[in-house]
C-alpha positions as CSV (number, residue, x, y, z in Angstrom):
1,M,-23.4,-23.9,-16.5
2,G,-26.4,-21.9,-17.8
3,T,-27.0,-18.2,-18.0
4,S,-26.7,-17.5,-14.2
5,P,-23.5,-19.1,-12.9
6,R,-23.1,-19.8,-9.2
7,I,-19.9,-18.1,-8.0
8,V,-18.4,-18.4,-4.5
9,V,-15.8,-15.9,-3.3
10,I,-13.6,-16.8,-0.3
11,G,-12.5,-13.6,1.5
12,A,-14.2,-10.2,1.6
13,G,-11.2,-7.9,1.5
14,P,-10.7,-5.2,-1.3
15,G,-10.2,-8.0,-3.8
16,G,-13.0,-10.4,-2.7
17,Y,-15.9,-8.0,-2.1
18,V,-15.1,-6.1,-5.3
19,A,-15.0,-9.5,-7.2
20,A,-18.3,-10.5,-5.6
21,I,-20.1,-7.3,-6.6
22,R,-18.7,-7.3,-10.1
23,A,-19.8,-10.9,-10.6
24,A,-23.3,-10.0,-9.4
25,Q,-23.4,-7.1,-11.8
26,L,-22.7,-9.6,-14.6
27,G,-25.6,-11.7,-13.6
28,A,-24.0,-14.4,-11.4
29,Q,-25.5,-15.8,-8.2
30,V,-22.8,-14.9,-5.7
31,S,-21.9,-16.1,-2.2
32,L,-19.2,-14.3,-0.3
33,I,-17.5,-16.1,2.6
34,E,-15.7,-14.0,5.3
35,E,-14.3,-15.2,8.6
36,R,-14.0,-11.8,10.2
37,E,-15.3,-8.5,8.7
38,V,-15.8,-7.2,5.2
39,G,-13.1,-4.9,3.9
40,G,-10.3,-7.2,5.0
41,T,-6.9,-6.1,6.3
42,C,-6.9,-2.9,4.3
43,L,-10.1,-1.5,5.8
44,N,-9.9,-3.0,9.3
45,K,-6.2,-3.4,10.1
46,G,-4.3,-1.5,7.4
47,C,-4.8,1.2,4.8
48,I,-7.8,3.1,6.2
49,P,-7.1,3.1,9.9
50,S,-3.4,3.9,9.4
51,K,-4.2,6.8,7.1
52,A,-6.8,8.1,9.6
53,L,-4.1,8.2,12.3
54,I,-1.6,9.7,9.9
55,F,-4.0,12.5,9.1
56,N,-4.4,13.1,12.9
57,A,-0.7,13.5,13.1
58,E,-0.7,15.9,10.1
59,V,-3.3,18.1,11.8
60,L,-1.2,18.1,15.0
61,G,1.9,19.1,13.0
62,L,0.1,21.9,11.3
63,L,-1.2,23.3,14.6
64,R,2.4,23.2,16.0
65,R,3.4,25.4,13.0
66,A,0.5,27.7,13.2
67,E,2.6,30.7,14.1
68,E,4.4,30.4,10.7
69,F,1.1,31.1,9.0
70,G,0.2,34.0,11.2
71,V,-2.3,32.0,13.2
72,R,-1.9,32.3,17.0
73,V,-2.6,29.1,19.0
74,T,-2.8,30.2,22.7
75,S,-1.4,27.0,24.1
76,E,0.7,24.1,23.1
77,P,-1.3,21.7,20.9
78,T,-1.9,18.3,22.6
79,F,-3.6,15.2,21.5
80,D,-5.8,12.5,23.0
81,V,-4.9,9.0,21.8
82,T,-8.2,7.6,22.9
83,R,-10.2,10.1,20.9
84,M,-7.9,9.5,17.9
85,L,-8.5,5.8,18.1
86,E,-12.3,6.4,18.4
87,R,-12.2,8.6,15.3
88,K,-10.3,6.0,13.4
89,Q,-12.8,3.3,14.4
90,R,-15.7,5.4,13.4
91,I,-14.2,5.8,9.9
92,V,-13.7,2.1,9.7
93,Q,-17.2,1.2,10.8
94,T,-18.7,3.7,8.4
95,Q,-16.8,2.0,5.5
96,V,-17.8,-1.4,6.7
97,R,-21.4,-0.5,6.8
98,G,-21.1,0.9,3.3
99,I,-19.7,-2.4,2.0
100,H,-22.5,-4.4,3.7
101,A,-25.1,-2.1,2.0
102,L,-23.4,-2.5,-1.4
103,L,-23.4,-6.3,-1.1
104,K,-27.0,-6.3,-0.1
105,S,-28.0,-4.0,-3.0
106,W,-26.4,-6.3,-5.5
107,G,-27.9,-9.4,-4.0
108,V,-24.6,-10.9,-2.8
109,S,-25.1,-13.5,-0.1
110,L,-22.6,-12.9,2.8
111,I,-21.7,-16.0,4.8
112,K,-19.9,-15.7,8.1
113,G,-17.2,-18.3,8.4
114,R,-13.8,-19.7,7.3
115,G,-14.0,-21.0,3.7
116,R,-12.1,-24.0,2.2
117,L,-12.4,-26.0,-0.9
118,V,-14.0,-29.4,-0.4
119,G,-14.3,-30.5,-4.0
120,P,-13.9,-29.3,-7.6
121,R,-17.2,-27.3,-7.4
122,A,-17.9,-27.0,-3.7
123,V,-16.8,-24.8,-0.7
124,E,-17.3,-25.4,3.0
125,A,-17.8,-22.5,5.4
126,V,-17.1,-23.2,9.1
127,D,-18.3,-20.5,11.6
128,A,-16.8,-19.6,14.9
129,G,-19.0,-22.2,16.7
130,G,-17.8,-25.0,14.5
131,S,-21.0,-25.4,12.4
132,S,-20.3,-26.0,8.8
133,R,-22.2,-25.3,5.6
134,R,-21.5,-26.6,2.1
135,I,-22.0,-24.3,-0.9
136,E,-22.0,-25.6,-4.4
137,A,-20.4,-23.5,-7.1
138,D,-19.7,-23.3,-10.8
139,R,-16.8,-21.0,-10.3
140,I,-14.7,-20.2,-7.2
141,I,-12.6,-17.1,-6.5
142,L,-10.0,-17.2,-3.7
143,A,-9.2,-13.9,-2.1
144,T,-7.8,-14.8,1.3
145,G,-5.2,-12.0,1.6
146,S,-2.1,-11.9,3.7
147,K,-0.8,-11.4,7.3
148,P,2.3,-9.9,8.9
149,I,5.3,-12.2,8.9
150,Q,6.3,-13.2,12.5
151,P,9.8,-14.8,12.6
152,S,10.5,-16.9,15.6
153,L,13.5,-14.6,16.4
154,F,11.0,-12.0,17.9
155,P,9.0,-12.8,21.1
156,F,5.7,-11.5,19.9
157,D,3.2,-10.8,22.6
158,G,0.9,-8.2,21.0
159,E,1.8,-5.6,23.6
160,R,5.6,-4.9,23.7
161,V,6.7,-6.9,20.6
162,I,4.1,-6.1,18.0
163,T,3.1,-6.3,14.3
164,S,1.4,-3.5,12.2
165,E,-2.0,-4.6,13.5
166,E,-1.2,-3.8,17.2
167,A,0.7,-0.7,16.1
168,L,-2.7,0.7,15.0
169,E,-4.1,0.4,18.5
170,P,-1.6,2.3,20.7
171,R,-3.8,2.8,23.8
172,V,-0.7,4.1,25.6
173,L,2.1,5.5,23.5
174,P,5.6,4.3,24.3
175,K,8.4,6.8,25.0
176,S,10.5,4.9,22.4
177,L,9.8,2.6,19.5
178,L,12.2,0.3,17.6
179,I,11.0,-0.6,14.1
180,I,12.6,-3.5,12.3
181,G,12.2,-2.9,8.6
182,A,12.3,0.4,6.8
183,G,10.0,-0.6,3.9
184,I,6.7,1.1,3.1
185,E,4.9,0.0,6.2
186,G,7.8,0.6,8.6
187,C,8.5,4.1,7.2
188,E,4.8,5.1,7.5
189,F,4.7,4.0,11.1
190,G,8.1,5.7,11.8
191,F,6.8,9.1,10.7
192,L,3.5,8.6,12.4
193,Y,4.9,7.7,15.8
194,R,7.6,10.3,15.6
195,A,5.0,13.0,14.9
196,L,3.2,11.9,18.1
197,G,6.4,12.5,20.1
198,V,7.8,8.9,20.3
199,A,11.5,8.5,19.9
200,V,11.9,6.2,16.9
201,T,14.8,4.0,15.9
202,M,14.7,1.9,12.7
203,V,16.8,-1.0,11.6
204,E,17.0,-2.0,7.9
205,M,19.0,-4.7,6.3
206,K,19.2,-2.9,3.0
207,N,21.5,0.2,2.6
208,R,18.6,2.6,2.3
209,P,15.1,3.1,3.5
210,L,12.3,2.2,1.0
211,A,14.9,0.1,-1.0
212,T,12.3,-0.9,-3.5
213,E,11.7,2.7,-4.6
214,D,13.6,5.1,-6.7
215,E,17.0,5.9,-5.2
216,E,16.4,9.7,-5.2
217,V,13.1,9.1,-3.4
218,S,14.9,7.0,-0.8
219,A,17.5,9.7,-0.3
220,L,14.8,12.4,0.2
221,I,12.9,10.4,2.7
222,A,16.2,9.6,4.6
223,R,16.9,13.3,4.9
224,E,13.4,14.0,6.1
225,M,13.8,11.2,8.7
226,N,17.0,12.8,9.9
227,K,15.3,16.2,10.2
228,R,12.7,14.8,12.4
229,G,15.1,12.9,14.6
230,I,14.4,9.4,13.5
231,T,17.5,7.2,13.9
232,L,18.3,4.9,11.0
233,H,20.6,1.9,11.2
234,L,21.1,0.7,7.6
235,G,22.7,-2.4,6.2
236,L,22.3,-4.3,9.4
237,R,20.4,-7.3,10.6
238,V,18.9,-8.1,14.0
239,E,20.7,-11.1,15.4
240,K,19.1,-11.3,18.9
241,V,16.2,-9.8,20.8
242,A,15.8,-9.8,24.6
243,A,12.5,-8.8,26.2
244,E,13.7,-7.4,29.6
245,P,11.3,-6.1,32.2
246,A,11.5,-2.4,31.3
247,R,12.9,-2.5,27.7
248,I,13.4,-4.5,24.5
249,V,17.0,-4.9,23.6
250,A,18.1,-5.9,20.0
251,T,21.6,-6.9,19.1
252,L,22.5,-6.0,15.6
253,S,24.9,-7.7,13.1
254,D,27.7,-5.3,13.8
255,G,27.6,-6.0,17.5
256,Q,25.9,-2.9,18.7
257,T,22.7,-3.0,20.7
258,V,19.6,-0.7,20.4
259,E,16.8,-0.6,22.9
260,A,13.2,0.7,23.2
261,E,10.1,0.3,25.2
262,R,8.3,-1.3,22.3
263,L,9.4,-3.2,19.2
264,L,7.5,-3.2,15.9
265,V,8.4,-5.9,13.4
266,S,7.6,-4.8,9.8
267,I,9.5,-7.1,7.4
268,G,6.8,-8.1,5.0
269,R,3.6,-10.2,4.7
270,A,2.8,-13.9,4.3
271,M,0.0,-15.2,2.2
272,N,-3.1,-16.6,3.9
273,T,-3.2,-19.9,1.9
274,E,-3.0,-22.5,4.7
275,G,-6.0,-24.8,5.3
276,L,-7.8,-23.9,2.1
277,G,-7.6,-27.4,0.6
278,L,-5.5,-26.1,-2.3
279,A,-3.3,-29.1,-2.8
280,E,-6.3,-31.5,-2.7
281,A,-7.9,-29.3,-5.4
282,G,-4.8,-29.5,-7.6
283,I,-3.9,-25.8,-7.2
284,A,-0.2,-25.1,-7.8
285,M,1.7,-23.1,-5.1
286,G,4.9,-21.0,-5.3
287,Q,7.8,-21.1,-2.9
288,R,6.5,-18.2,-0.8
289,G,3.1,-19.9,-0.3
290,E,1.5,-17.9,-3.1
291,I,-1.2,-19.3,-5.4
292,I,0.0,-19.6,-9.0
293,V,-2.3,-17.9,-11.5
294,N,-2.2,-16.9,-15.2
295,E,-3.0,-13.5,-16.6
296,R,-6.8,-14.3,-16.4
297,M,-6.3,-15.0,-12.7
298,E,-7.0,-18.7,-13.2
299,T,-5.3,-21.3,-11.1
300,K,-4.3,-24.8,-12.3
301,A,-7.7,-26.1,-11.1
302,P,-10.4,-25.5,-13.8
303,G,-13.0,-23.1,-12.6
304,V,-10.9,-21.8,-9.6
305,Y,-9.5,-18.3,-9.7
306,A,-7.3,-16.4,-7.2
307,I,-6.6,-12.7,-6.6
308,G,-5.0,-10.2,-4.2
309,D,-2.2,-10.8,-1.8
310,A,-2.7,-14.5,-1.9
311,V,-1.2,-14.6,-5.4
312,G,1.8,-12.6,-4.2
313,R,2.2,-10.3,-7.2
314,I,1.8,-6.6,-6.3
315,M,0.4,-6.7,-2.8
316,L,-1.7,-3.5,-2.8
317,A,-5.4,-3.1,-2.1
318,H,-6.2,-1.4,-5.4
319,V,-4.4,-4.1,-7.4
320,A,-6.5,-6.8,-5.6
321,S,-9.6,-4.9,-6.6
322,A,-8.4,-4.8,-10.2
323,E,-7.6,-8.5,-10.2
324,G,-11.0,-9.1,-8.6
325,K,-12.8,-7.4,-11.5
326,I,-10.8,-9.5,-14.0
327,A,-11.4,-12.8,-12.2
328,A,-15.1,-12.0,-11.8
329,A,-15.5,-11.2,-15.5
330,N,-13.8,-14.4,-16.6
331,A,-15.7,-16.5,-13.9
332,A,-19.0,-15.0,-15.0
333,A,-18.2,-15.8,-18.7
334,E,-18.4,-12.2,-19.8
335,P,-17.7,-11.9,-23.5
336,G,-14.1,-11.4,-24.3
337,N,-10.9,-12.6,-22.7
338,R,-10.0,-10.4,-19.8
339,S,-6.4,-10.3,-18.7
340,M,-4.6,-8.4,-15.9
341,N,-2.1,-5.7,-16.9
342,Y,0.5,-4.6,-14.3
343,E,2.4,-2.1,-16.4
344,V,0.6,1.0,-15.0
345,V,0.0,0.6,-11.2
346,P,0.2,3.9,-9.3
347,A,0.9,3.7,-5.5
348,G,1.0,6.1,-2.6
349,I,3.3,5.9,0.4
350,F,2.1,8.0,3.3
351,T,5.3,9.2,4.8
352,Q,6.0,12.9,5.6
353,P,6.1,14.1,2.9
354,E,4.1,11.7,0.8
355,I,5.3,9.6,-2.0
356,G,3.5,8.8,-5.3
357,T,5.0,6.4,-7.7
358,V,4.1,4.7,-11.0
359,G,6.0,2.7,-13.6
360,L,9.7,2.0,-13.8
361,K,12.3,3.4,-11.4
362,E,15.5,4.6,-13.0
363,W,17.4,1.5,-11.8
364,E,14.7,-0.8,-13.2
365,A,15.0,0.9,-16.6
366,A,18.8,0.3,-16.5
367,E,18.3,-3.4,-15.7
368,R,16.1,-3.7,-18.8
369,G,18.8,-2.1,-20.9
370,L,16.6,1.0,-21.7
371,K,18.2,4.3,-22.4
372,V,16.3,7.0,-20.6
373,R,16.0,10.7,-20.3
374,V,15.0,12.1,-16.9
375,G,13.4,15.3,-15.9
376,R,13.1,16.7,-12.3
377,Y,11.4,19.6,-10.7
378,P,11.8,20.6,-7.0
379,F,8.7,21.7,-5.0
380,R,10.8,24.5,-3.5
381,A,10.6,26.1,-7.0
382,L,6.8,26.0,-7.0
383,G,4.7,29.0,-5.9
384,R,1.8,26.8,-4.6
385,A,4.2,24.7,-2.5
386,H,5.6,27.9,-0.9
387,A,2.1,29.1,-0.2
388,M,1.5,25.9,1.7
389,D,5.0,25.9,3.2
390,E,5.5,22.4,1.9
391,I,8.6,22.7,-0.2
392,A,10.4,19.4,0.5
393,G,10.5,17.0,-2.4
394,M,10.4,16.8,-6.1
395,V,8.7,15.4,-9.2
396,K,10.8,13.0,-11.3
397,V,9.8,11.9,-14.8
398,I,11.5,9.0,-16.6
399,T,11.1,8.7,-20.4
400,D,12.4,6.5,-23.2
401,Q,15.2,8.3,-24.9
402,E,14.2,7.2,-28.3
403,T,10.4,7.5,-28.3
404,G,9.9,10.1,-25.6
405,R,7.2,7.9,-24.0
406,I,6.9,8.1,-20.2
407,L,8.2,5.0,-18.5
408,G,7.7,6.1,-14.9
409,A,7.2,9.0,-12.5
410,H,8.1,9.4,-8.9
411,I,6.9,12.2,-6.6
412,V,8.0,13.1,-3.1
413,G,6.0,16.1,-1.7
414,P,2.6,17.4,-0.7
415,H,-0.3,15.4,-2.0
416,A,2.0,13.1,-4.0
417,S,-0.4,10.2,-3.7
418,D,-3.0,12.3,-5.6
419,L,-0.6,13.9,-8.0
420,I,0.8,10.7,-9.4
421,H,-2.4,9.9,-11.2
422,E,-1.7,12.5,-13.9
423,A,1.4,10.5,-14.8
424,A,-0.5,7.2,-14.6
425,I,-3.2,8.2,-17.0
426,A,-0.5,9.6,-19.4
427,M,1.3,6.3,-19.3
428,R,-1.9,4.4,-19.8
429,L,-2.5,6.4,-23.0
430,G,1.0,6.0,-24.2
431,A,1.8,9.7,-23.8
432,K,5.1,11.4,-24.2
433,A,6.8,13.9,-21.9
434,S,5.9,16.5,-24.5
435,D,2.2,15.8,-24.1
436,I,2.3,16.7,-20.4
437,A,4.7,19.6,-21.1
438,E,2.5,21.2,-23.7
439,M,-0.8,20.7,-21.7
440,I,-1.8,23.9,-20.0
441,H,-1.7,23.5,-16.2
442,A,-3.7,25.8,-13.9
443,H,-1.7,28.2,-11.8
444,P,-0.9,28.2,-8.9
445,T,-1.3,24.5,-8.4
446,L,0.9,21.5,-7.4
447,P,0.4,19.7,-10.7
448,E,2.5,22.4,-12.3
449,A,5.5,20.5,-10.9
450,M,4.6,17.6,-13.2
451,M,4.5,20.0,-16.2
452,E,7.9,21.5,-15.3
453,A,9.5,18.1,-14.8
454,A,8.2,17.0,-18.2
455,E,9.7,20.2,-19.7
456,D,12.9,19.4,-18.0
457,V,13.0,16.1,-19.9
458,L,13.0,18.2,-23.0
459,G,15.4,20.8,-21.7
460,T,12.8,23.6,-21.8
461,A,11.8,24.1,-18.2
462,V,11.1,27.8,-17.9
463,H,11.4,27.9,-14.1
464,L,14.7,26.1,-13.8
465,P,18.1,27.7,-14.3
466,R,20.1,26.9,-17.4
467,K,22.1,23.7,-16.9
468,K,25.9,24.0,-17.3
469,G,27.1,23.0,-20.7
470,T,23.9,23.8,-22.5
471,G,23.6,26.4,-25.3
């Protein structure tokens, strides 16, 4: 292959463009093929635009509470959806331009088109006009991402029955919104639309919202939904959907009907793996359409790697980026055997309040037969949280009962998506609860809640009352 391998990356999302840059940093000649825009779903239709709108809603909520802080707002705060969307798009465009500049600075060749494998060492890129271009490669990295699942039960039209992509472009807000699915995406949209004055109803087949998260986290979020007037129907399926002239009517599995002006279906994502020539290349696929890879991100086809949502492991942008770096290092033949480690993956959920999570949930530890010791600390006991008037939520730390090592941490509260990284680095370094408990934390700050929760694991939390039955 020589000292400068030719690497082709298909897909320029947070996995693909990161893989392309890392491969270029390692001396490879890199071509990056993208059908739409760099940044993928995360930047253009997901993470970034949704968080921009969520922050708009947070500003609106703070203004509405201004009197509580002694700040007088002389009229009722209002919002302009058009200007909100313009701001969101400016943020996206700024980030897109930044990625283009990075690719150029590292010498990555960006090719516009849809990529597919046409041989063991070749990729074809077809542009919107139908013109094709063949690119020879020594190594190939597939980073084609995912898309919203659209079951035939729902009459999707992009306007009244929508996916998350259309939910980010509410040119006119509906008076009411029905959301099918109370997972991460559904809950984020539920809080966002409710903050903008939309009546929100959610239907979830599991018995709690955010069913993949820690049970105490779910319970806290359910309470916050109730406080804000979000209606939850749990443990129910949608059996039938009728798009009537002035409303959408859904019939649930218990026979009741719910209706709204608009219906958002948020029940998961499907891998973008069709039409890539995978079978012809000898690449193994899973039952969900995911590309099968090993810990080095290698597929069954020699020289072909796959990363991100397309491999169906942890479908998060930052995981795709991490996988991209591993794949790039291996594809560029960097010395050493780089493998992906999924043990410590922090995540943020941008509900109101936020959620930060890393490691095992308590129920996962039980499934593994682990004996644990748990510490908790409520934000309502924290001075900084009171100063901010953000007292809902808690920090929960899960440790191994025998070794004291931290197995997981879960935060609901202000800036939880930022705070979780203290626990993540502690886990990465194999730290114990005592390591966090004994580290001096600045006062008054939010991270003190992590220290107090770690102390609670040890039974020494100074700012919690003595527990019944203790000495």
